[in-house]
N, C-alpha and C positions, 0 to 999 in steps of 0.2 A: 464418353460420359462429358459428365457433370463435372465443371473443376469447386473446390468449393471455396464456398470462402474463408479469411483469415478469420477469427473474430482478433480489435485492434480495440487497444485503451486505453487512456490520457492519463498519463503519469502526472500527479498530484506536485512533483516537486519541479518538474522542469516544463511539465509540459506540451513534450511531444507523445503521438500517435506512434505506438508501437504495438507490433504482433502480443497477444494479451499473454503468448510461454514466454517471451522476455521478461515479464514485467516481475515483478513480488504483490500478493497481494495482501494488504494490511484489517484483518478485520476485526469490527467491533459485539462482542455478541450483546445480547438483550441483557448481562447481566451488567451491563460496560467493560468487558476484561475485554482490554485491546490486544493483538496477537496475532504474529506471522501464520498466514493459512499456505500451508504448500500444497494441498492437492485443492486448493480453491475450491472446495467444495462445504468450509464449512458455513454457513447459518449465521445469520447478521448480516450487516451495515457494510460492506466492501473498500477500499481504496485502493490502489494502484499507486507502486514506486517502482522506477529502476532500481538496481539493485549497484548499486551504488549509496556510499557516505554521503555523500555532496546530493544528490537525490533531494535524500533525508532531510539532512539539513537543511536544505533550502522549503522544504515540505515543513518544518517547525517554526524556522525563519519566519516566514510571512504566511503560519498558523492555517495552510491548504487543510493540509491533514485533519487541524480540528474542525476545519468550520465539516469538511465532508462529513465530518465522525458528529458534528454538532456537539457534540462534550466536548471537554478540558483534556487533557492528557499528560500528567505526572511526567516530573521525570527521571523514579524508577524505570518508568514503563517504554521512554523515550530509550534510557541505557540500554534494556532487555533489545530491544528492535536493533539496535546502533551492534550491539555484541553479533547478532539472530545474523546481522548482514556483512557481518565483516568473514562469516565463517567460509 
């Protein structure tokens, strides 16, 4: 039997390559709304983060999350992402 490759994605916060299932997908819809995608199947531009507040803070500080989405992220959205990661 053939072994399947595990899909790897890069965390925009720390820059480490990890298994796709270990990371959280953050997605920007066509309307510009940014949210967490628990299924990994929502339409839109996606970026991956480790499930830690430290990676989220680093991605915000270095503006790598904004670069991934090619748009500004307001403070309300950042607070919502932080609340969802703490769960």
